N, C-alpha and C positions, 0 to 999 in steps of 0.2 A: 709393291708398296702400298697401292691403291686398294688391293684385298685386305690388308691389316684393318686399314682405316675403316671400312665397311663391317667388317666383322666386330669391332670396337664399337661402331653405333649401334649395332644390333644389341649387343650386351647390354649396353649403357642404357637402353628404353627399357629392358626388363628391369632394372634397378630403381628407373625412375618411377615405376608403377608400383614397386613395394615402397616406394619412399611415399606415395601418395596414400596407400592404402593403411600407413602407419600415423600419418599426419594428419588425414583427411579427418577421422572421429574426434582427435583433440582439438583441432581448430574448429568444429562444429561445437563440440562440448562448452569451450570458450565462449564462441559467438551466442549459442542459446544461453549460457549463465548470464553473460551481460544482459539478454533480454529480460530474463528472469528477474534478476536483481533491480533493474530499471523498473519493471512492473511492479515490485516490492516497493520501491520508494515511492513511484507514483501512488499506488493504495494507502501508502501511509500519509502521504501529504493530503489525499482525498479524506482520510479518516480526521487528520488535524482541522482541515477545513469545517468539515459538518460540525466538530465540537466547538469549534470558534463561533459558528452560527448559532448553535443552540446555547452557549454562554452568552453570546449577546442578547438573544430572546429572553434569557433567565434574568438577565441583569435589569430588564424593563419593569416597571412598577406595575404592569397587568400582567405578568407572566404566568402560568401555572404548569404544573409538569406536564399536563396532557398536549399544551402549545409548544412546547420545548421539544418534547419527543416528536409532535407533528413535524416540526421544522428540521428537527436533524435527520428523520426517517425520509423526507422529501429531497433533502440533501443527498443522502446516501443512495436512494433509490435513482435519481438522475444520473449519480456515478456509476451505477450499475453494482452496487454493493447490496447483499441482502444478508440476513442471518447475524446482524450485529446487536450487540447486547449495550444498551445506554443507559448510564447511570448519572443521576443529578444529585448533587450535594448543596446545599440541604435538599432532600427529597421534594420539598414543596418550597419552590423558589418565591411564592406569593407569601410565605411567612417570613421571608429575610427582611430585615431592616437595611435602611440606607448605609452604605458603607459595608455590608457584609459581603463576605467573597461567595459567589456561586461558582461550580466547577461542573463541567460536564465532561464524562470519560467515556470512550466507547471503544469496546473490544469486538474482535472478529477473528474468526480460525482462518488463518492462511489459506488452508486446503480450500475454502470456500471461493477466494479470490485469486488464486493464484493464477499462471498465465500457460504454462508449459508442464506443471506438475515433474518437475527436476527434483523433488525434495529427497529421493532416494540416491542422487547423485552429489548433490550440493547442501551446504549446511545452511539452511532456511530456518526462520523461526516457525513456532507453532501457531502464533497469533501475533496479530499487529494491534496496537493500540494508540487512540488517539486523545489529547485531553486538551480543555483549553479553561482557563478561568478569568473571571471579570468581577468589577467590584459592583454591587447593586446600586443603581441610579435613585436619585429621589423621584419623588412621586410629583405628579403635576398638582400645585396649588390653584384653587378656583380663584 
């Protein structure tokens, strides 16, 4: 009776190894997928934040396209994002009058900001987009 128990334990040990070989890649893929999707959401939030900072700058009376772009690029650089395309509408915010809506849009190729490079295994976007709009504020009167 004791001999049978030992034989079954040895046989069971081999099955457990096969189960680990099958399950471990799937568990790692799910784990790394969670990291990649979390990273994608973080980068999306950072783009939205940079667009909000740019829209806030564009809504000021003293704003120009150069200052807006400088502010947005500064926020993106501090977040570690490079190669983003920034669009401002209207293209010259200094020409907008009080009450007009100014919009800042930012697009970046996700391949430039991805974490692990799992796009061949997972459905990930080609690009990320951030956008913010604000109303032009009145100028200061002397």
